N, C-alpha and C positions, 0 to 999 in steps of 0.2 A: 504494500500500500504506500502511495506517495506521502512524503512528509512536506508540509508547507511551513515555512518560517516567515513570519511577518514582523518586520521592524516598524514600530510606531511609537512616537513620542518617548523615545529613550527606553522602550521595553521591547523584549523579544517574545513573541507568541509563537509557539511551535505545536503543530498538531498533525496527526496522521489523518488522511482523508481517503475516501473510496475513490478508485480510479474513475475518471470521467466526471468528477465533481465540479460544480461551478461554485466558487467561493461566496458569491452574493446570495445564491440560493441557500447555501449552508448557513450563512450569517442570518438570513431572514427566518430560518427555522430554528435558530439558536443552536446550531451544531458547529459553528465556527465563530468564536467570540473575538471581538476586537476590530473587525474590518468595518470601516466607514463606507456607507453606500447610500444611494438615494433611490432612483427610479428602477434600477435593475434592467433597463432596456437600452442602455447606451446613449441616453439623451442628456444626462446631467453632469457627467464626469466626476461625481462625488466618490466613486470607487476607483479613481485613478491610482495606479500603483507603479512603482519603478521596479522592473525585474532586475534583481541583483545576480541571480544565477538560475540556470535551468531554462532560460528563454529559448534556447535552441530546440527544446522539445515542444514548444508551442507552435501552432499554425501561424501563418502570416496574419497580421492585423486585417480585420474585415472592413467593410466600407464604413460601418458606424465608427470604428476606432479611427480610421483615416480622416473622416469628416470632423470628429470631435477633438482629436488630439493633434492632427496636423504634424508639424515638425517635431513635436515631443516624442513621437514614435522613434525617431532616430536616436534619441537620448535614452531609450529603453522603457518608455512609459507605455502602459496598456490599461485597458478598462477591465477590471476584475469580473464584471458582469458578462463579458464577452469571451472569456477564456475558460477552458475546461482543463483540469489538472489530470495528467496521466503519469507524470514523473515528478521527482522531487523539485521543489520550486522555492526560491527565496525572494521575497518581495519587501519593499519599503513603501509606507504610506506616510507622506510628509506631515499632513495635518489631519487631525481627527475631526471629522464632521459628524455630528450626531447621526447615528444610523436610524433608519425607520423603526427598527425594532426597539430602539431606546427612546424614541420620541413620544411625547405625550399627546 
């Protein structure tokens, strides 16, 4: 099973996930804590992460990522809602935006 490491606000969250998992779906069902996200459909960029390692195992960015992230893709940024984890992955999320699951 793939291991996802998420660096966020000076802390490291590490968790094993089922192959083929989408981190935003897991966060929304409270099975992956800590990830900040919004719409889950590639429209808001709140789930933007920088891929630190394991990016070579991910498919190329889709049209939503290209539209929303533009040149940031070259710097290693992706939308967590648009990627599915099949291998170990290490990510960083620069600033925590309250997730939908944590919103009142």
